[in-house]
C-alpha positions, 0 to 999 in steps of 0.5 A: 470382098470374100471375107464379107461374104464369108461373114454373111454366110456364118451369120446366116447359119448363126441366125438359124441357131438364134431362132432355135434358141428362142424356143430352147432357152425358156424351156431349159430351167422349166420343162427341160429341167424337170425331165428324166435324162440319161446318165450320158446327158451332157451339162446344159452349159455345153450345148451353147458352145458346141452349137456356136462352133457347129453353126460357124462350120456350117457357114464356112461350108456353105460359103465354100459351096457358094464360091463354086458358082451359084449359077451352076445347078449342082451348087444351087441344089447343094445350097437348097439342101443346106437351107432345108437342113437349117430349117429342119434344125430350127424345127427340131428345137420348136418341136422338142422345147416349145411343143414339149414333144420328144416323140415328134422331135425324134421323128423330125431329128431322123429327117434332119439327120438324113437332110444333113447326110444329103447335104454332106454328100452334095457338098463333098461332090463340089468341095471335099473340105466343105463336105468334111467340115459338116461331119462334126455336125452330123456326129453331134446330131447323131448324139442328139438323136440318141439323147432325144430317144433316151429322153422320150423313153425315160419320160413317157 
């Protein structure tokens, strides 16, 4: 039974990634390809596997928190924070790739970064492994924010 719940939590997180990709994929060969990018910009093929791994880690972390007892207030708050950052993650893809607005996306990714940090702190207090599992996500979003800023600067 626990393995089924774990899979469900991973699928929920992957669903957020899928929603974001709906906004992202059509813009990669068109709008995004035409942007000036910094020298440290990774190749496009790298983003998919990284996000797949990160969304899997998010699913595992949220499953660990769920198992702490969803009836507990601090668990519910942690899961609400988690859901909020998932929504913000999808919104970043919408703002950047669908609206073609790197400035608005930059403001949004800063909010996303803060939401991820709050989620990590909340998760860590309930389950150290759950909090630690999210650190690569925070690091990747930190890199994405720097890349977002550089793209904004190079293309204004």
